[in-house]
Each structure stands twice: as C-alpha cells, then as structure tokens.
N, C-alpha and C positions, 0 to 999 in steps of 0.2 A: 829845272826839267819837270819836276813831280807834279808841282802846281798848276803846271799847265794841261797836263794830263787829267789832272781831277777838274779842271777847266770845264776843259772838251768835252767830257764825259756828265758834268751836270747838264751842259748846256744840250748836251743830244739828250738827256732822258726830261729836260724840260721840255725840248721841241716835240718829243714824241707825246708827253703828255697832251700838249695843245693840240698836237695834231688828232689825237684821241678825242679831246674833250669836244673840237668843234668841227671835226668828221664823221658824220654816223656812219657806223658802222652797216652793212649788209643786213646783219641778222633784224638791227634797229627797224631800217627802211622797211623791210619785208614786214615786219609787226605794226608799222602805220599802214602800210598798204593792204593791208587782212583789215586796216578799222574803218579806213577810208575809201577802200575800193578804188582809188587811185596808184596804177603802177609808174606814174612820172617820174616823182622822185628816184623810186629806186633804179629805173631804168637808165636816168642819168647817172645816179652813182657808179652803175656799173660802167656807164660807155666810159667814164672818166678811167678806170683802171686801166694798168697795161693789158694790152691785148694779150697777152701770154697768159693772162691772169683771169679775164674774166669768163672764161668755160665753169672756171670755179666757183664764181660768184654769182653768176648764175644759178649753178647747181645746189648752192648754199643756198637762194633765195628760194628757189623751187622746192627743196626739199621743206622750209619752213614753213610755205607756204599751203603744200601738198599735203603734210602732216596734219596742221589745223583745220582741212579740209576746207581751203579756198580753191579748189579743184580748178573754178572757172578762171582765177585771177592766175593761178598754176600754169595754166594751160598758155595763159599769155605771155609768160614768160620762153613756157617751150617752144613755143614758135620761133620768139626771137632769138633763142639758142640753136635754132635747128638752121634756119636762114643763115647765120652768122656763122656756125660751126657744124654746118653736118655732118664730117667727117672728123672729130672729134666723140670716142665714144660716147661720153656721158650727155651730151645730145640726142643719140639713138638711143639710148640706157633708160633716158625718160620719155620718147615718142612711144617706146616698148611698152612702159609701166603707163603709162597714159591710156593707150590702145586695150591693155590687158583688163586694167582696173576701171576705168570708165570711158569703154567703147564706143557708146551713145553720142556721151559730151563730147567726145574728144572729136568726131567723125563731125558733128556737126558745128562745132567752133574751126578746128581745122581745114574741114573739106574733103574730098577726095583727090583733087589737084595736088594741094600741097601735101597730103600722106604721101601720095604717089612719086610724088618728087623728091622730099625730103629723108621720105624713110627711107632707111638701109637695113633690111631683114640680117642678111648678113653681118652685118658690123652689130647688130644691135644683139645677136644671138651668142655674141662674141662676149657680153659685158654681164656680169656678175649679179648676183642677186640683190647687190646694194651701188649698183653700177662700176 
C-alpha cells in the first residue's frame, strides 16, 4: 500500500512538472507580447483557463504590461476584461486606473461609447489602490 502512494505522488509531481514545462505561464506570455506586440497567444491562453480564474489571469497580464509601460497593449486586455467581466471589481479597477493615469490614450483606444457602457464608477470607487 505504501508503494502505491509514493508512485501516485511521483506521477502527480511529474505531471505537474510536464504541465509547467509545456504550458507557458501568463507572465511569460505577457513578456512575449510586450516584445512582439502580439496579444494573440496571451489571449488564447487566458481563454483556455477556467472561467472563474480568467479575471485573475487578465489582472496578472495587465499588471505586467502596465508596469512595463506597454499601456497600449494593457488597454487591449482591459477592453477584453471589461467586455467579459464588467461586474468583476478588478475590471472596474483597471478601467478607473487607465482613465486616471492615461486618460487621453484610454479615451482614444476604448472610445466614449465603450467607457459609457462598461465603466461602472460606483463599483470602481469600491476598489482599493491595488484592485
């Protein structure tokens, strides 16, 4: 019985390592997107995650791009996040952050109609300084 447990544990660890090796992380894909200016692989990876974890994946990718001053790419992900998860606080946090820090770029890239539709100031104001 003891050997079965160790074998199962070993198979589990091996499966995890293989998964981590072959499935790139959101962080790595965001870094690649910053270099190539192509969000396709990053968006695809986020879409393959469980729906409940997608807002967190978007947040992680947006944070990486935003902090790396790839704000134009971050705004594209903010658009996707808001369209798919407008009621999730992190989407409102990012819309508010974009409007406060990069108002001209945000209004130009997202447009007034998009902002009027998806930005929910009451929900955004409930978010703290880090989301």
